[in-house]
N, C-alpha and C positions, 0 to 999 in steps of 0.2 A: 397584304393588307393587315393592319393591326386590328386588335379587338380589345374590348374592355368588359370586365365583369361588374355588374351593378345590380341593384334591386330591381325586380320586375315592377312595372306599372300596368294598370288596366289596359292602356293603349297598346301594350306589347302582346296581348292575348293571341291575336291571329298569327303573328310571327312565331310565337312560342308553340302554338298548336301545330303549325306547319312543320316546324323543326322536329317536334316529337313524332309526327306522322311519317316524316321522311326517315328518321332514325329507326322507327319501329316498322317500317315497310307497310304503312297504311293503317296500322292499329294504334291504340293508345287510349288514354283516359283523361288527359290533362284538361280538356275543355270542361269535363264534368266535375272536376275538383278544383278548378282555378279559383272560384270564389273563396273556398276554404283556404287555399294557399295565400291569396292576397290578404285575407283577414288576419292571418297569423303574424302578429308583430313581434313575438318573441323569437320565432324562427326566422328564416330568410328564404324567400322565393327569388332566385337569381336568374339572370339571363346573361349570355355573352352576345355583345353587339359588335358587328363589323360594318362600318359605314352606317347605312340606314337599315341594315338587315339584322334580324335575330338569328344567330347561328348555333346557339346552345342554350339549354335550360337546366336548372337543378334546384332541388329543394332541401332545406335543412329544417328538421322538425325536432322539438323537444318532446320526449315521451314521459309517461307517468313517473318513472324512476329517476328522472333528471338526466338521462343519457340523450345523446343526439342521434337522430335517425337520418341518414343520407339517402335521398330517393330521387327518382325521376331525373336522373342525370342523363341527358340526351344531347348529342352533338350532331349537327347536320352532316351527312356523309361526306360532302365535299370539303368540310372543315375538320374532319377527324385527323388525328396524328399531328396536330399543330399546338398541342399543349393546353387546350381548353379544359379538358378533364382535370388535369393537374391544377390549373388555375382555380377551378371550382373547389377542389379539395383544400387548397391554400386558404380560400375564403371561408370554408367550413371550419378549419382549424382556428382562424382568427376570430370567428364568431364564438367558438367554444371558449377561447381564452377570455373574450369580453364577458361572457355569461358565467364563467367559473365552472364550465362543464368539463368533466375529466374523461368521459367515455364516448366514443363514436362507434356507430355500427351501420352496416349496409348489407344487402344481399345480392347474390348473383348466381348464375347457373354453375354447377360444379365443373362444367366444361368451358366456361368463359374465362380463358386464360388472361386476356387483355384486361378485363374488369378487375379480376382478382389481383393481377400484378400492380395495377394502379393503387388499389387499396393498401397493398403491402408496403408501398413506398411511404405511406403515412402511418405505419404501425398497426394496421388492421390484419388480423390473422383469422383463419377458419375457427369458428367456435362449435357449430353443429351443422348437421345436414338434415333436411326434411324432405318429405315426399308429398306431392299434392294430388288429391283425388276430387273429382267433380261429378255430380249427379245432375243429369239433364231431366227437368221435370215436364217438358213439353209432352202433352198427351197422357200424362199420368193421372190416375184416379186418387181421390183423397184417402181412401181406406178407413179403417176403424179409428175413431177419435182417441187421441193420446191425452190422458189426464194425469195429474199428480205433480207436475213440475211447477214450481213457484220461484219468483225472483227472491234473492236474499239480500240482506244488508251487508255493508262493508265488513263488519267484524265476522259475520258468518262466512263470507266469501274467503277471508283469510284462513279460517279454520278448515274450510273445505279444500282449498287449492294448494296451500303450501305443502301438504304431504305428497302432492302429485308432481312436484317440481323435478325430482330425480328421474322418475319414469318417463316424463314428457320431455326430458333432455333440456330443461331450463328455459324454454321459450314457448310463448303462445303466438300464433300468427293469425292476424285478421287482415284481409286485403294485402297479403304479402308484406305486411309490416310486422317485423319480428320483435315482440315485446319480451324483455327479460322478465322471468317470473319472480316477482318480489311482492311483499305485502302492499306496497304502494300501488302496484298494478292491480292486484285483486280488489283493493278498495275502490280504485278508480273505475274499474269495469262494473263493479256492483252499483256504484253511483249512477252509472250510465244505463243500468237495467239489463246488463248482459250476463249475469251470473245466475244460474238456475239450480235448484235442488229438488229431487224427488225422494222424500224421506222413506217412503214405503219400500223402495228398491235400493236405497243407498246410492242413487245415481246423482251425478252433478255434471254440469256442462257450462261452457262459455259459448254464447250464441249471439251473434250480432255482426255489425259492420263498423269499420272505421269510416268508410265512405262508399260510394257506388252501391247504395242500398237497393237500387232498382235492377241491378245486374245479377245479384246473387245474395244468398245468405251464408255467412261464414261461421263455421264451427272452430272455435279457438282451442277447445279442450272438451273431451268427453271421458267419463269414467263411471264404473258401476255396471248397470245393465246397458251394455253398448247398443243392443238392438233397440231398446226403448229410446235411448238418446237419439239414434238415427231416425227413428220414426217421428219423434217430436220435432227434430230439425226439419224434416220433410214437411210435416204438417204446418209448421210456422211459415215456411217458405211459400207453401201453396196458399195459405191464408193471406200472405202479403202480396201474392201475385208475381213473385220473382221467378225467373226461369231456371235457376239452378242452386244447388247447395255445394259449397266448397269446404274442404278440410285439408289442413296440412298436418302431418303426423311424423313421428320418428320412423324411419324405414326399418328399424330393427323390430318394430311391432308387427310381426307377421300375422298374428291373430286378428288384429284390427284390419289390416289390409285385406285379408281373406273375407272378413265380414263386409267390408266396403264393396268388394267386388261382387259378393253374393247379392248385395242390395242395388246393384246396377251402376255403381260408381266407376268411372273411367280413371285409371291411375296414370298420371303423367309419366312419360317415358324417361325423362331426365330429372334428377333431383336438384334442389336448390340449397345453397349454403348461406348461413349468416356469418359475417366476418365482423370482428370488433377489436377494439384495443383502447388502452389508456393513453392519454396525451402526455407527452413529455413536459 
């Protein structure tokens, strides 16, 4: 049976969610973010349709720096290895050319050979590897109040975060969306109220979510007094009533990983890599 790639419509939601859950073995988040995906007219929320059925989904998103982020590419198991993933990439490239976008990125597990091989067909190569750690807050007490952190404006965010680019390996990650560290990103995050500074300790952090704010609170970056940063993130998550804090960090940072583990974070067993490339 043939299939077609087209823009998703609200009527496709149940089929798209079913496809994601089958591809992810029962897990997923598409239902919770679908409204955002449908409202994004600059990007593209796509489905693969075969007959009356949705058999694949994928999302193309523009980030703060003007690059394209390729995400939520899922193909129903019984339709895999039929070229649907490649067809989605071809649609992504076409959309990039329409918009004048010259860089595309995605992420995958370092052991996911199939996903990485498909990305390489379209010129994407490994840029960096990151490690994820998660703190479960169920049953945890608030502890001592953490004070001193304030949100900063875009100009101050640029001053604070640009010097951290090299040590943090060039990307900040919120909800597994890998943002290239650029002044445009820092300013955008500050406008969204996600950049904080504690002048007394010289600490700074990026704290917030791209989406799924009820599931977790994301740390995009932390520097300075790392313990105070972790305490502040925990406090803000508990105030918001979310069940966990998540941070992705360069695996070379053994000091941070040790501190995370001391604070009860569980470190993910397998790392994730961001792949990117310039369009021809």
